[in-house]
N, C-alpha and C positions, 0 to 999 in steps of 0.2 A: 466484206463482201467475200464471194470465191476471187476475188483478182481479176476476174473478167469486166466488171464496170465502175466506173468514179462518177459517184457523184459529186455535184456541184450547183453552190448557190447564187442569184445574185441581188444586185440592190432593189431591184422591184418583188420581189417574192417569189422568184420563178426558179426550180429545181431541174437541173439537167442531168443525166444519164449518160457517161460514156461509156464507147469500148476502150479499153485500157489497153488494147493491141494495137488497133487503128485509128485511135482518138475522134472516130465518127461519133457524134449525136448521134443516142437513140432512140430519146425522149425527151420530151421537156413537160412540163406541170405546173400548171400556175396554182400553188399554195393558198393565194394570196394572203397573205404574213408578210407585211410590212415590217421593215428592221429586223431582221432574220440574220441571224450572225452565226451560225452552224447547224449542219446538218448532218447525219449517219444512217448508214443501212444496218438494218439486223442481218445476222449472218446468212440467215435465210432468203434474204434480199426481201420479205414479206413486209418491213415494217421501216417506217423512214424516222428518226427521230430528229426535232426541229428545237433550237434555242434560240429565243428572240430578245433584244435589247431592249423591250417594256418588260421584260421578267417574267416570261411565262414559257414553259417547256411543253412540247406536243408530241402527241405518237400521231401517226396517221399512217395508213396503211398505204404501200406503195402503189399498187396497181389500180385504186379508185379514188385513194383521197378521200376516205372515211376518216373522220376524229377517232382514236379509241382512247387514247386519255388527254388531258390538261393539268398542267399543275405550276401554279403560283408560286414563284420565287421570291427572295429578300430582293433581291437587286438584278439590275442587267446583267442576261445572260451571256456568254464568250464561247461558251464549246460545250458537247455532248458527243457520246458515244454508248454503243454497246458491248457490253460483254462478248467472251468467245461463244457462251451459250445463246444468246440472243437472246432472253429476253428480261436481263439486268441492264438499266442504260442510267448512266452519268452523266450529269453536266455542272458546270461551274459559273459563278458571276463573278464582276467585275471586281467585287468587295474580299475574295476570296474564298468565299463558302462553297462549299462541295455538298452537293447532290444525289443519292443515289435511290432508285427505286426498283423493287421487282414487278413486273407486272404479271400478276398472279392469273393463273388462266392459261397463259401462254407458255408452248414450249416448241421445241426444233419443228413442229408439225404444223403450225399455225400457218 
């Protein structure tokens, strides 16, 4: 992100957004995704990537929780992140497989 917010996830599927300077919680969103293992912001703060240990990778909008995309993986996912352009995203699974997705139709103005 722009360095002003931190994103975190808990074991219950809640995503929290935090102020990076004051460490105060700005917002909490229940994505209702159990077994979430990782999440990341796009660099424009509009999208959130979510990886779960059930082997699914999702992209949701940060403002209203709409699902943009969902992709199955071979195994349990452990990490995810966006690239610096914000519309290419990667994730990895426990077996060492790496997935790279380009979100077609998305740009820095999404």
